[in-house]
N, C-alpha and C positions, 0 to 999 in steps of 0.2 A: 702304592699304585700297580694295580694290574690290568696289562693293555695286553689287547688281541692284534695279531698280526695276520695281516689278510693279501692274498696277491692271486692271481689269474682268475676270478672267476668267469669271466667271459661269457657273461649273461647268464650264468646258471644260477638264478637266483632262489629257486628251490634249494638246493644245494648250499648257496651261503646263509640262508634260513638255517638251516639244520646244524649246520658249523658251529652260527651262533647260539643258537640253542645249547650246543653241547659245551661250547665254551662257556655259556652262563652258568653251565650246572658246577662249575668249579669255584662262583662265587663271582661277588659283584664285578662289571668290568668298568673300568675308569676312563679308560680311552680306546680307540678303534685304530686302527693303522693298514691303509689300503694302499699296496705298492704296484697298482697300475694293472693295465689289461683287465678292465671291469668298472673304470672311472665312474659310471652311472649307477652300478649296480645294488650300491647302499642306499643312494637317494629312490631307487625303486620299490625299494622294502617300506609297508606303511608301520613301521614300529618305531617307538620312539630310540633313540641309539644315544650312547653318550658322546664325547668331542670325537670327531673324524678327521684324521688328517691322511691325505693321499696324495698321490704322484698319479701322473698320466704313464701307460705303457705303449710300447711299439703299436698295439692295437687299437689305443683311443685315441682315432683319428680326430682332429682337428682342436687338440690338446696341445699345450706345450710346456706346459708344469712337470718336468719330468725327473724334478730333484729339489729337495726341502729339506731341513735342517727343524727338528725340533727339541725341544728343551721340556723333559718330563721327569719329575722327581728328582733334580739338580744332575739327570744325565742328557747329555746332548746328544741325540740319534739322526743319523743321515738317513736319509729314503729317498730310493731309485728304485726304477722297474729294471735296470742292469744293462739295458740294450747300449746305451751310449758309453758305457763303462766295459764294453765287451765281455761280459761276464760269461758269455759262453766258452770264452776262452783263458778263462780264470780268474782270479779276486785281486790281481795285482792291481789293477788301474783304483778299483774300489777301494782296497785298502790305503793305498796312495793318499786318494783325496781323503779319506776318514782320516789321516795322520793330521796332512794340512789343514783340516778344517777343527783339529783336538776335538775328535767326536769319540765318545764310548763305546758306541755302537755302528756299524751299517748295514741298513736292511736291504734286501732287494727281492727281485722274484724274476721272472724270463723263463729261465731254466724250466719249472714245475718241478725240481729236485729239493726236495727238504735237506737243507746243509747247516750245520753249525759248529763253527770254531772260533776261537779264539787266537790273534795274531797279534804281536804288539802290543798286546794288554786291551786290542779292541775287538768286539763280538761282531763276527761277520756270521751273518744269518738270512736264511731263505727258508721263508715259512711253507714252503711247497703249493703247489694249485688247489684253492679252495673248490675247481670243480670235480679234483680228486679227494676231496675230504679232508685235505690239509692245512694244518694253521698251524702258529706258534703262539705262545703265551711268556712275556715279560713281566717277571714280577721286580718293581725298582724299588728299591730303598727310599728311605727319606735323602739319604746322602748320595745317592746317585747309582749306588752297587745293583747289578742288573744279574736277574737268576734267570736264565731263558728255559723255556720247555717246547719242544716239537710234539706235537697232536695230532691224532688220526682216528677220523668218525669211521 
């Protein structure tokens, strides 16, 4: 399964379209994960998309769905924008939540900084900001093994 991870598109739907076209060049996309601050941006695109899973960010006013868990190819993934996990101060709160929920990965945005690291067997990943041409790809095996890649156009 090939999953595209996006965050912080902030209404830049032209840039979002460009990022999605670049991501498609790498192969078929099975799902899109959007981590907030641009909650409506994918819906504003007039193209057919694979399944989309998303959470709201601190700039997505009138939305309260800031945390979600999805299971894709046997990998349990935590989705959050990160502002409620105090991500600008570090990943400790996020990691703790991911461990409590037995997640394989915890994905977040908010800082606009691409970050990828493994802690206690859990992938902590920020795809960076779509508005800056940054995104991530997760290749997930049928057994749930995650092979992440940070991308930039």
